[in-house]
All heavy atoms as an XYZ file, in Angstrom:
852
protein
N       9.680    -27.770    -12.710
C      10.083    -26.655    -11.831
C       9.516    -26.765    -10.398
O       8.233    -27.061    -10.386
C       9.733    -25.302    -12.512
C       9.951    -24.164    -11.596
S       9.797    -22.442    -12.242
C       8.425    -22.431    -13.164
N      10.204    -26.579     -9.483
C       9.730    -26.588     -8.093
C       9.471    -25.178     -7.613
O      10.323    -24.331     -7.713
C      10.770    -27.237     -7.159
O      10.408    -27.248     -5.816
N       8.282    -24.917     -7.089
C       7.881    -23.642     -6.639
C       7.985    -23.652     -5.053
O       7.638    -24.557     -4.427
C       6.447    -23.292     -7.077
C       6.237    -23.193     -8.525
C       4.761    -22.881     -8.830
C       7.120    -22.111     -9.151
N       8.529    -22.513     -4.522
C       8.673    -22.465     -3.087
C       8.080    -21.126     -2.542
O       7.713    -20.273     -3.348
C      10.183    -22.497     -2.668
O      10.822    -21.291     -3.242
C      10.902    -23.705     -3.235
N       7.967    -21.052     -1.307
C       7.592    -19.861     -0.670
C       8.150    -19.715      0.756
O       8.590    -20.654      1.340
C       6.025    -19.718     -0.567
C       5.370    -20.703      0.368
C       5.031    -20.364      1.646
C       4.985    -22.018     -0.117
C       4.407    -21.284      2.495
C       4.363    -22.837      0.675
C       4.076    -22.467      2.030
O       3.418    -23.395      2.853
N       8.081    -18.463      1.291
C       8.457    -18.191      2.708
C       7.281    -17.673      3.441
O       6.460    -16.949      2.914
C       9.534    -17.116      2.729
C      10.841    -17.422      2.009
C      11.717    -18.306      2.846
N      12.817    -18.784      2.073
C      14.109    -18.490      2.306
N      14.440    -17.622      3.227
N      15.027    -18.934      1.488
N       7.122    -18.014      4.674
C       6.015    -17.661      5.489
C       6.494    -17.287      6.837
O       7.295    -18.106      7.509
C       4.983    -18.770      5.513
C       3.713    -18.448      6.395
C       2.803    -17.577      6.069
C       3.455    -19.001      7.656
N       1.882    -17.502      7.048
C       2.161    -18.388      8.053
C       4.051    -19.921      8.525
C       1.572    -18.698      9.234
C       3.368    -20.217      9.735
C       2.186    -19.614     10.072
N       6.024    -16.229      7.445
C       6.266    -15.838      8.836
C       5.032    -15.451      9.434
O       4.216    -14.643      8.972
C       7.196    -14.582      8.872
C       8.605    -14.877      8.401
C       8.852    -14.647      7.001
C       9.507    -15.264      9.238
C      10.118    -14.869      6.525
C      10.858    -15.535      8.731
C      11.144    -15.349      7.423
N       4.611    -16.146     10.578
C       3.384    -15.893     11.229
C       3.350    -14.480     11.856
O       2.230    -13.838     11.893
C       3.151    -16.964     12.300
C       1.874    -16.775     13.015
C       1.611    -17.865     14.018
O       2.472    -18.761     14.253
O       0.530    -17.873     14.618
N       4.557    -14.028     12.331
C       4.480    -12.702     12.980
C       5.987    -12.078     12.778
O       6.911    -12.439     13.371
C       4.332    -12.862     14.479
C       4.334    -11.614     15.292
O       4.657    -10.549     14.735
N       4.134    -11.775     16.579
N       5.996    -11.180     11.780
C       7.282    -10.478     11.475
C       7.866     -9.709     12.652
O       9.071     -9.578     12.830
C       7.091     -9.562     10.330
C       6.992    -10.185      8.867
C       6.754     -9.098      7.871
C       8.271    -11.070      8.610
N       7.065     -9.181     13.540
C       7.581     -8.431     14.710
C       8.352     -9.351     15.683
O       9.276     -8.843     16.263
C       6.507     -7.699     15.451
O       5.515     -8.587     15.937
C       5.809     -6.549     14.581
N       8.041    -10.634     15.661
C       8.820    -11.584     16.471
C      10.093    -11.966     15.945
O      10.893    -12.515     16.684
C       7.863    -12.844     16.744
N      10.352    -11.684     14.639
C      11.633    -12.060     14.015
C      12.761    -11.423     14.673
O      13.822    -12.152     14.831
C      11.567    -11.756     12.494
C      12.925    -11.904     11.879
C      10.520    -12.579     11.812
N      12.745    -10.265     15.166
C      13.845     -9.556     15.730
C      14.007     -9.905     17.206
O      15.063     -9.625     17.857
C      13.807     -8.005     15.626
C      13.986     -7.634     14.155
C      12.573     -7.469     16.161
N      13.026    -10.606     17.786
C      13.138    -11.009     19.210
C      13.121     -9.802     20.146
O      12.667     -8.704     19.685
N      13.527     -9.978     21.368
C      13.533     -8.887     22.335
C      14.552     -7.842     21.939
O      15.681     -8.238     21.623
C      13.813     -9.368     23.731
C      13.656     -8.161     24.736
C      13.293     -8.781     26.090
O      12.816     -9.815     26.231
O      13.471     -7.958     27.106
N      14.303     -6.656     21.854
C      15.215     -5.578     21.493
C      15.880     -4.991     22.793
O      15.213     -4.459     23.672
C      14.536     -4.441     20.692
C      13.816     -4.996     19.463
C      15.533     -3.410     20.271
C      12.775     -4.161     18.920
N      17.213     -5.121     22.793
C      17.966     -4.618     23.993
C      17.829     -3.153     24.012
O      17.717     -2.464     22.958
C      19.372     -5.014     23.874
N      17.838     -2.507     25.267
C      17.835     -1.113     25.375
C      18.928     -0.466     24.626
O      20.030     -1.087     24.532
C      17.995     -0.876     26.912
C      17.574     -2.059     27.475
C      17.886     -3.187     26.530
N      18.705      0.724     24.063
C      19.797      1.451     23.370
C      20.344      0.699     22.137
O      21.491      0.864     21.861
C      20.889      1.867     24.256
C      20.373      2.702     25.457
O      19.565      3.607     25.195
O      20.902      2.579     26.569
N      19.433     -0.053     21.458
C      20.043     -0.823     20.399
C      19.064     -0.811     19.171
O      17.874     -0.529     19.327
C      20.416     -2.265     20.680
O      19.226     -2.936     20.964
N      19.615     -1.244     18.003
C      18.785     -1.501     16.773
C      19.248     -2.884     16.319
O      20.417     -3.201     16.280
C      19.081     -0.491     15.710
C      18.710      0.907     16.080
C      18.367     -0.898     14.442
C      19.176      1.931     15.069
N      18.246     -3.727     16.093
C      18.474     -5.132     15.673
C      17.963     -5.350     14.248
O      16.858     -4.728     13.901
C      17.779     -6.153     16.603
O      18.239     -5.918     17.963
C      18.043     -7.548     16.182
N      18.605     -6.016     13.396
C      18.093     -6.305     12.117
C      18.331     -7.835     11.707
O      19.230     -8.375     12.167
C      18.801     -5.385     11.065
O      20.122     -5.729     10.903
N      17.323     -8.325     10.999
C      17.404     -9.661     10.512
C      17.033     -9.725      9.028
O      15.909     -9.285      8.670
C      16.497    -10.596     11.297
C      16.730    -10.630     12.819
C      17.849    -11.638     13.149
N      17.961    -11.714     14.540
C      18.683    -11.025     15.385
N      19.474    -10.162     14.833
N      18.727    -11.232     16.604
N      17.931    -10.269      8.195
C      17.484    -10.449      6.791
C      16.671    -11.753      6.694
O      17.166    -12.840      7.188
C      18.839    -10.614      5.910
O      19.619     -9.366      6.047
C      18.454    -10.861      4.485
N      15.481    -11.588      6.232
C      14.629    -12.738      6.207
C      14.461    -13.358      4.789
O      13.990    -14.523      4.623
C      13.164    -12.472      6.764
C      12.536    -11.316      5.950
C      13.283    -12.125      8.235
C      11.035    -11.176      6.367
N      14.920    -12.626      3.805
C      14.861    -13.154      2.470
C      15.849    -12.370      1.580
O      15.896    -11.124      1.702
C      13.492    -13.087      1.796
C      13.406    -13.650      0.420
C      13.448    -15.071      0.184
C      13.492    -12.863     -0.632
C      13.397    -15.598     -1.068
C      13.512    -13.348     -1.889
C      13.438    -14.764     -2.102
O      13.408    -15.296     -3.377
N      16.532    -13.044      0.618
C      17.383    -12.357     -0.258
C      17.560    -13.173     -1.530
O      17.749    -14.415     -1.428
C      18.790    -12.060      0.348
C      19.686    -11.284     -0.422
C      20.970    -10.909      0.315
O      20.981    -10.850      1.500
N      22.044    -10.588     -0.354
N      17.507    -12.565     -2.722
C      17.748    -13.236     -3.986
C      18.368    -12.190     -4.903
O      18.796    -11.051     -4.385
C      16.522    -13.990     -4.571
C      15.418    -12.988     -4.921
O      15.649    -11.774     -5.189
O      14.290    -13.442     -5.163
N      18.457    -12.417     -6.174
C      19.154    -11.539     -7.062
C      18.348    -10.239     -7.329
O      18.871     -9.220     -7.721
C      19.465    -12.222     -8.407
C      18.203    -12.491     -9.263
C      17.429    -13.782     -8.777
O      18.020    -14.580     -8.048
O      16.306    -13.945     -9.195
N      17.117    -10.270     -6.922
C      16.249     -9.092     -7.222
C      15.891     -8.198     -6.017
O      15.793     -7.020     -6.087
C      14.949     -9.468     -7.920
N      15.739     -8.805     -4.829
C      15.329     -8.087     -3.603
C      16.025     -8.588     -2.369
O      16.577     -9.658     -2.325
C      13.797     -8.227     -3.354
C      13.346     -9.668     -2.977
C      12.999     -7.614     -4.463
C      11.971     -9.804     -2.497
N      16.067     -7.716     -1.361
C      16.500     -8.060     -0.015
C      15.479     -7.606      0.998
O      15.102     -6.334      0.915
C      17.890     -7.389      0.232
C      18.529     -7.773      1.573
C      19.882     -7.273      1.685
C      20.515     -7.721      3.021
N      21.902     -7.258      3.129
N      15.048     -8.497      1.915
C      14.015     -8.074      2.872
C      14.606     -8.178      4.233
O      15.128     -9.249      4.562
C      12.780     -9.036      2.652
C      11.698     -8.664      3.658
C      12.290     -9.083      1.271
N      14.429     -7.133      4.948
C      15.045     -7.013      6.318
C      13.998     -6.506      7.327
O      13.300     -5.618      6.989
C      16.216     -6.045      6.324
C      17.287     -6.417      5.254
C      16.916     -6.011      7.714
C      18.201     -5.235      4.857
N      13.961     -7.140      8.510
C      13.132     -6.702      9.602
C      14.020     -6.068     10.587
O      15.044     -6.563     11.008
C      12.306     -7.827     10.244
C      11.508     -7.297     11.379
C      11.557     -8.562      9.233
N      13.754     -4.739     10.986
C      14.460     -4.036     11.939
C      13.676     -3.818     13.161
O      12.412     -3.650     13.193
C      14.726     -2.537     11.386
C      15.800     -2.426     10.349
C      15.580     -2.594      9.063
C      17.090     -2.112     10.779
C      16.544     -2.559      8.127
C      18.085     -1.988      9.940
C      17.813     -2.161      8.532
N      14.325     -3.956     14.374
C      13.734     -3.574     15.597
C      14.499     -2.473     16.286
O      15.798     -2.615     16.456
N      13.864     -1.405     16.699
C      14.471     -0.241     17.290
C      14.051     -0.240     18.740
O      12.802     -0.209     18.980
C      14.021      1.010     16.671
C      14.454      1.200     15.201
C      13.794      0.563     14.247
C      15.489      2.076     14.906
C      14.089      0.760     12.842
C      15.848      2.250     13.599
C      15.155      1.635     12.573
N      14.942     -0.014     19.666
C      14.566      0.403     21.013
C      14.070      1.758     21.058
O      14.491      2.556     20.180
C      15.813      0.168     21.948
N      13.322      2.125     21.983
C      12.737      3.517     22.096
C      13.983      4.430     22.161
O      14.971      4.195     22.892
C      11.905      3.645     23.402
N      13.864      5.499     21.377
C      14.910      6.567     21.346
C      16.020      6.279     20.330
O      16.888      7.218     20.137
N      16.036      5.170     19.703
C      17.030      4.853     18.744
C      16.686      5.412     17.383
O      15.482      5.610     16.982
C      17.305      3.412     18.647
C      17.860      2.851     19.927
C      19.116      3.498     20.306
O      20.143      3.403     19.548
N      19.197      4.099     21.421
N      17.725      5.690     16.549
C      17.450      6.216     15.168
C      18.501      5.734     14.233
O      19.618      5.466     14.544
C      17.332      7.749     15.220
S      18.938      8.499     15.522
N      18.111      5.667     12.907
C      19.002      5.526     11.828
C      19.121      6.970     11.311
O      18.184      7.581     10.796
C      18.416      4.639     10.698
C      18.495      3.189     11.005
C      17.835      2.478      9.888
C      19.924      2.667     11.238
N      20.306      7.520     11.436
C      20.524      8.951     11.024
C      20.404      8.994      9.503
O      20.398      7.956      8.778
C      21.935      9.407     11.441
O      22.928      8.654     10.871
N      20.174     10.227      8.970
C      19.954     10.456      7.514
C      21.032      9.766      6.684
O      22.179      9.938      6.950
C      19.770     11.941      7.237
C      19.307     12.133      5.815
C      19.030     13.616      5.562
O      20.035     14.398      5.347
O      17.843     13.968      5.431
N      20.495      9.065      5.668
C      21.419      8.355      4.757
C      20.670      8.200      3.438
O      19.488      8.515      3.303
C      21.881      7.020      5.324
C      20.725      6.074      5.628
N      19.875      6.168      6.683
C      20.357      4.931      4.935
C      19.038      5.263      6.633
N      19.231      4.466      5.556
N      21.346      7.668      2.466
C      20.703      7.253      1.197
C      20.944      5.812      0.879
O      21.906      5.195      1.480
C      21.213      8.104      0.005
O      22.664      7.888     -0.139
C      20.970      9.591      0.275
N      20.190      5.274     -0.025
C      20.365      3.845     -0.544
C      20.644      3.948     -1.954
O      20.090      4.757     -2.682
C      19.122      3.039     -0.141
N      21.431      2.975     -2.468
C      21.776      2.930     -3.858
C      20.670      2.297     -4.665
O      20.889      2.223     -5.926
C      23.100      2.145     -4.060
O      22.900      0.855     -3.566
N      19.556      1.809     -4.108
C      18.480      1.231     -4.787
C      17.119      1.623     -4.246
O      17.108      2.115     -3.125
C      18.699     -0.257     -4.756
C      18.644     -0.832     -3.397
S      19.218     -2.479     -3.148
C      21.084     -2.273     -3.262
N      16.068      1.486     -5.038
C      14.741      1.843     -4.551
C      14.390      0.961     -3.338
O      14.868     -0.204     -3.247
C      13.777      1.545     -5.675
C      14.684      1.492     -6.962
C      16.015      1.072     -6.451
N      13.556      1.403     -2.455
C      13.191      0.604     -1.275
C      11.839      0.984     -0.736
O      11.306      2.046     -1.040
C      14.270      0.877     -0.081
N      11.278      0.030     -0.062
C       9.896      0.194      0.554
C      10.116     -0.030      2.126
O      10.773     -0.920      2.544
C       8.937     -0.735     -0.032
O       8.823     -0.577     -1.387
C       7.571     -0.678      0.692
N       9.452      0.836      2.925
C       9.474      0.691      4.350
C       8.020      0.553      4.798
O       7.074      1.307      4.359
C      10.107      1.930      5.038
C      11.500      2.081      4.784
C       9.721      1.986      6.529
C      12.171      3.330      5.284
N       7.765     -0.379      5.654
C       6.468     -0.558      6.295
C       6.702     -0.672      7.791
O       7.513     -1.481      8.241
C       5.697     -1.790      5.829
C       4.365     -1.939      6.489
C       3.523     -3.036      5.900
O       3.875     -3.731      4.923
N       2.344     -3.176      6.439
N       5.937      0.164      8.569
C       6.106      0.140      9.991
C       5.077     -0.895     10.509
O       3.916     -0.919     10.202
C       5.667      1.517     10.657
C       6.484      2.643     10.083
C       5.765      1.388     12.197
C       8.009      2.460     10.267
N       5.667     -1.909     11.283
C       4.860     -3.070     11.772
C       4.270     -2.764     13.166
O       3.202     -3.293     13.420
C       5.745     -4.289     11.784
C       6.328     -4.677     10.381
C       7.255     -5.891     10.548
C       5.222     -5.069      9.398
N       5.100     -2.146     13.952
C       4.646     -1.931     15.346
C       5.404     -0.626     15.794
O       6.429     -0.388     15.384
C       4.819     -3.022     16.229
O       6.128     -3.268     16.376
N       4.776     -0.016     16.818
C       5.470      1.085     17.524
C       5.154      2.468     16.919
O       4.316      2.527     15.929
N       5.780      3.481     17.406
C       5.601      4.891     16.967
C       6.915      5.598     16.797
O       7.849      5.242     17.540
C       4.706      5.673     17.893
C       3.256      4.995     17.968
C       2.343      5.863     18.919
O       2.829      6.926     19.366
O       1.274      5.411     19.115
N       6.913      6.558     15.905
C       8.152      7.292     15.679
C       8.015      8.309     14.546
O       6.844      8.752     14.247
N       9.108      8.652     13.956
C       9.095      9.538     12.805
C       9.941      9.044     11.709
O      11.042      8.401     11.997
C       9.505     10.973     13.204
O      10.763     10.980     13.734
C       8.585     11.680     14.100
N       9.584      9.230     10.469
C      10.368      8.849      9.306
C      10.535     10.228      8.515
O       9.525     10.851      8.201
C       9.766      7.719      8.480
C      10.561      7.487      7.188
C       9.685      6.495      9.301
N      11.746     10.440      8.106
C      12.004     11.635      7.323
C      12.266     11.126      5.927
O      13.169     10.232      5.765
C      13.143     12.389      7.870
O      13.483     13.530      6.980
N      11.679     11.665      4.907
C      11.876     11.266      3.527
C      12.121     12.571      2.766
O      11.208     13.474      2.697
C      10.662     10.633      2.889
C      10.392      9.231      3.421
S      11.508      8.060      2.584
C      11.175      6.641      3.588
N      13.312     12.739      2.229
C      13.626     13.904      1.391
C      13.430     15.203      2.063
O      12.986     16.169      1.559
N      13.718     15.257      3.466
C      13.511     16.422      4.237
C      12.166     16.684      4.809
O      11.969     17.591      5.648
N      11.196     15.797      4.516
C       9.909     15.903      5.067
C       9.732     14.887      6.157
O       9.963     13.716      5.945
C       8.719     15.705      4.029
C       8.653     16.841      3.031
C       7.545     16.588      2.153
O       7.325     15.531      1.526
N       6.618     17.565      2.072
N       9.331     15.351      7.368
C       9.232     14.396      8.492
C       7.718     14.006      8.643
O       6.861     14.794      8.582
C       9.580     15.173      9.806
C       9.899     14.215     10.932
C      10.682     14.902     12.086
O      11.842     15.073     11.854
O      10.015     15.201     13.059
N       7.581     12.659      8.824
C       6.255     12.074      9.005
C       6.104     11.364     10.265
O       6.945     10.394     10.510
C       5.948     11.078      7.842
C       6.143     11.690      6.490
N       5.130     12.351      5.832
C       7.209     11.768      5.656
C       5.478     12.722      4.666
N       6.822     12.431      4.557
N       5.050     11.621     11.099
C       4.865     10.746     12.218
C       4.329      9.374     11.774
O       3.550      9.302     10.788
C       3.759     11.513     13.054
C       3.105     12.404     11.997
C       4.113     12.691     10.992
N       4.788      8.350     12.410
C       4.432      6.995     11.973
C       3.973      6.041     13.099
O       4.377      6.274     14.233
C       5.555      6.283     11.141
C       5.912      7.041      9.842
C       6.830      6.135     12.073
N       3.154      5.145     12.780
C       2.747      3.990     13.646
C       2.504      2.842     12.765
O       2.553      2.865     11.566
C       1.542      4.469     14.540
C       0.313      4.836     13.723
C      -0.828      5.220     14.600
C      -2.012      5.664     13.773
N      -3.137      6.129     14.608
N       2.070      1.661     13.432
C       1.787      0.518     12.673
C       0.851      0.825     11.480
O      -0.170      1.434     11.626
C       1.191     -0.579     13.586
N       1.311      0.264     10.304
C       0.484      0.433      9.123
C       1.077      1.497      8.146
O       0.692      1.486      6.990
N       1.924      2.330      8.641
C       2.586      3.400      7.822
C       3.449      2.687      6.715
O       4.031      1.671      7.005
C       3.383      4.362      8.513
N       3.439      3.263      5.474
C       4.101      2.633      4.354
C       4.755      3.671      3.464
O       4.122      4.740      3.257
C       3.067      1.906      3.519
C       3.671      1.019      2.395
C       4.027     -0.203      2.430
C       3.778      1.491      1.036
N       4.464     -0.605      1.266
C       4.354      0.396      0.322
C       3.538      2.644      0.368
C       4.611      0.458     -1.023
C       3.813      2.720     -0.960
C       4.353      1.648     -1.694
N       5.981      3.480      3.044
C       6.748      4.428      2.258
C       7.299      3.600      1.062
O       7.946      2.568      1.286
C       7.840      5.144      2.967
C       7.418      5.910      4.125
C       7.259      5.421      5.398
C       7.239      7.276      3.925
C       6.932      6.239      6.437
C       6.810      8.128      4.983
C       6.676      7.559      6.222
N       7.469      4.220     -0.123
C       8.287      3.832     -1.166
C       9.233      4.887     -1.485
O       8.789      6.096     -1.623
C       7.551      3.336     -2.437
C       8.482      2.974     -3.580
N       9.087      1.766     -3.567
C       8.892      3.698     -4.619
C       9.903      1.798     -4.647
N       9.784      2.896     -5.377
N      10.538      4.664     -1.714
C      11.414      5.787     -2.037
C      12.382      5.318     -3.171
O      12.715      4.253     -3.366
C      12.299      6.068     -0.829
C      13.241      5.047     -0.395
S      14.124      5.393      1.111
C      13.429      4.054      2.185
N      12.725      6.308     -3.945
C      13.632      6.189     -5.032
C      15.046      5.922     -4.451
O      15.294      6.432     -3.373
C      13.564      7.402     -5.980
C      12.364      7.435     -6.836
O      11.633      6.417     -6.970
O      11.970      8.573     -7.224
N      15.914      5.378     -5.269
C      17.368      5.377     -4.933
C      17.831      6.764     -4.709
O      17.375      7.741     -5.355
C      18.088      4.600     -5.996
N      18.821      6.915     -3.743
C      19.514      8.149     -3.461
C      18.643      9.154     -2.706
O      19.088     10.283     -2.448
C      20.053      8.803     -4.724
C      21.021      7.914     -5.480
C      22.101      7.275     -4.629
O      22.653      7.948     -3.764
N      22.450      6.013     -4.909
N      17.397      8.866     -2.305
C      16.579      9.791     -1.516
C      17.029      9.781     -0.099
O      17.041      8.754      0.585
C      15.080      9.470     -1.581
C      14.171     10.401     -0.866
C      14.013     11.646     -1.575
C      12.836      9.714     -0.630
N      17.442     10.965      0.480
C      17.850     10.967      1.847
C      16.680     10.637      2.795
O      15.535     11.138      2.564
C      18.231     12.451      2.104
C      18.563     12.992      0.721
C      17.631     12.257     -0.146
N      16.863      9.876      3.809
C      15.861      9.351      4.730
C      16.412      9.009      6.055
O      17.622      8.703      6.186
C      15.005      8.228      4.096
C      15.864      7.006      3.833
N      16.668      6.843      2.742
C      16.052      5.881      4.615
C      17.269      5.696      2.811
N      16.896      5.072      3.896
N      15.616      9.083      7.164
C      16.010      8.640      8.466
C      14.830      8.147      9.159
O      13.669      8.241      8.763
C      16.632      9.842      9.229
O      15.601     10.833      9.406
N      15.114      7.346     10.198
C      14.053      6.669     11.041
C      14.384      6.910     12.507
O      15.536      6.654     12.936
C      13.960      5.154     10.798
C      12.910      4.469     11.674
C      13.713      4.820      9.373
N      13.352      7.437     13.243
C      13.605      7.675     14.705
C      12.451      7.014     15.430
O      11.258      7.230     15.085
C      13.489      9.164     15.039
C      14.644      9.924     14.417
O      15.764      9.841     14.942
N      14.424     10.626     13.306
N      12.773      6.182     16.428
C      11.785      5.364     17.188
C      11.406      6.138     18.513
O      12.307      6.406     19.401
C      12.273      4.053     17.478
N      10.181      6.607     18.670
C       9.773      7.185     19.923
C       9.422      6.068     20.961
O       9.632      6.313     22.224
C       8.460      8.119     19.721
N       8.940      4.915     20.500
C       8.644      3.800     21.359
C       9.376      2.641     20.667
O       9.936      2.825     19.549
C       7.183      3.461     21.356
O       6.762      3.069     19.998
C       6.323      4.711     21.861
N       9.495      1.476     21.339
C      10.021      0.319     20.589
C       9.249      0.220     19.184
O       8.089      0.315     19.185
C       9.718     -0.895     21.499
C       9.697     -0.242     22.852
C       9.046      1.067     22.660
N       9.992      0.041     18.154
C       9.433      0.074     16.818
C      10.041     -1.046     16.024
O      11.198     -1.305     16.000
C       9.804      1.448     16.175
C       9.265      1.757     14.867
C       8.811      3.204     14.738
C      10.176      1.558     13.709
N       9.128     -1.634     15.195
C       9.562     -2.762     14.213
C       9.170     -2.203     12.838
O       8.099     -1.772     12.621
C       8.809     -4.052     14.601
O       8.953     -4.386     15.903
C       9.368     -5.147     13.777
N      10.153     -2.462     11.912
C       9.999     -1.988     10.533
C      10.429     -3.018      9.583
O      11.371     -3.796      9.808
C      10.911     -0.693     10.502
C      11.009     -0.107      9.092
S      12.236      1.194      9.099
C      13.737      0.342      8.539
N       9.673     -3.146      8.476
C      10.064     -3.952      7.353
C      10.701     -3.223      6.227
O      10.088     -2.182      5.864
C       8.770     -4.742      6.888
C       9.046     -5.708      5.757
C       9.884     -6.932      6.216
C       7.653     -6.234      5.160
N      11.860     -3.569      5.801
C      12.471     -2.890      4.714
C      12.667     -3.832      3.500
O      13.146     -4.961      3.675
C      13.842     -2.347      5.111
C      14.724     -1.771      4.027
C      14.158     -0.430      3.515
C      16.176     -1.566      4.557
N      12.214     -3.472      2.370
C      12.364     -4.239      1.169
C      13.251     -3.366      0.135
O      12.774     -2.315     -0.305
C      11.081     -4.605      0.449
C      10.172     -5.412      1.534
C      11.283     -5.436     -0.760
C       8.771     -5.723      1.024
N      14.384     -3.884     -0.187
C      15.348     -3.207     -1.092
C      15.228     -3.870     -2.468
O      15.351     -5.149     -2.512
C      16.749     -3.231     -0.547
C      16.849     -2.570      0.836
S      18.414     -2.682      1.602
C      19.340     -1.526      0.604
N      14.914     -3.108     -3.445
C      14.822     -3.675     -4.804
C      16.123     -3.595     -5.529
O      16.593     -2.534     -5.996
C      13.714     -2.939     -5.610
C      13.509     -3.571     -6.992
C      12.424     -2.967     -4.883
N      16.844     -4.760     -5.657
C      18.203     -4.722     -6.214
C      18.202     -4.788     -7.756
O      19.084     -4.296     -8.360
C      18.989     -6.017     -5.712
C      19.167     -5.959     -4.166
C      20.162     -6.960     -3.783
C      19.582     -8.372     -3.853
N      20.496     -9.390     -3.288
N      17.213     -5.388     -8.333
C      17.114     -5.478     -9.813
C      15.684     -5.659    -10.233
O      14.805     -6.089     -9.453
C      17.967     -6.706    -10.231
N      15.361     -5.264    -11.455
C      14.065     -5.432    -11.977
C      13.862     -6.856    -12.421
O      14.663     -7.399    -13.020
C      13.795     -4.539    -13.209
C      13.925     -3.043    -12.914
C      12.783     -2.583    -11.974
O      11.660     -3.117    -12.111
N      13.032     -1.770    -10.964
N      12.800     -7.495    -11.970
C      12.416     -8.837    -12.349
C      11.906     -8.748    -13.787
O      11.167     -7.906    -14.139
C      11.394     -9.448    -11.415
C      11.942     -9.741    -10.084
C      10.865    -10.339     -9.252
N      11.347    -10.600     -7.941
C      11.474    -11.779     -7.401
N      11.204    -12.922     -8.093
N      11.988    -11.945     -6.278
N      12.240     -9.792    -14.592
C      11.722     -9.835    -15.987
C      10.469    -10.669    -15.936
O      10.468    -11.779    -15.431
C      12.830    -10.593    -16.821
C      14.092     -9.844    -16.867
C      13.930     -8.443    -17.632
O      13.184     -8.326    -18.593
N      14.607     -7.404    -17.118
N       9.374    -10.129    -16.543
C       8.163    -10.815    -16.607
C       8.321    -11.978    -17.644
O       8.943    -11.835    -18.656
C       7.023     -9.916    -17.095
N       7.848    -13.224    -17.246
C       7.869    -14.338    -18.126
C       6.696    -14.265    -19.093
O       5.631    -13.799    -18.780
C       7.946    -15.609    -17.373
O       6.802    -15.683    -16.563
N       6.919    -14.629    -20.336
C       5.877    -14.647    -21.293
C       5.486    -16.015    -21.747
O       6.136    -16.949    -21.492
C       6.306    -13.896    -22.569
O       7.524    -14.465    -23.039
C       6.499    -12.356    -22.260
């Protein structure tokens, strides 16, 4: 069996320069179990409230803004981390240019014995 890995020296650089009034996203990894996306938000941009069909984790990599989870608003900056269940309403608002890592859990991995 061949084992592989992915490595990124700087995840915030993955989205490149973020154009004014835009949101950029790059899928950096995907398999049958997870999908990993890096988002870059220009200052003032937002993802309006929505739900996801699967559990997910958000980590703020750079910038400042607010994240709403289930109706509770949280101020965020680099280092903030969230895990949410499927179907939880959430939104992201960037006060400054903001970079975010999103990991969507598509399926449970089976532990090998």
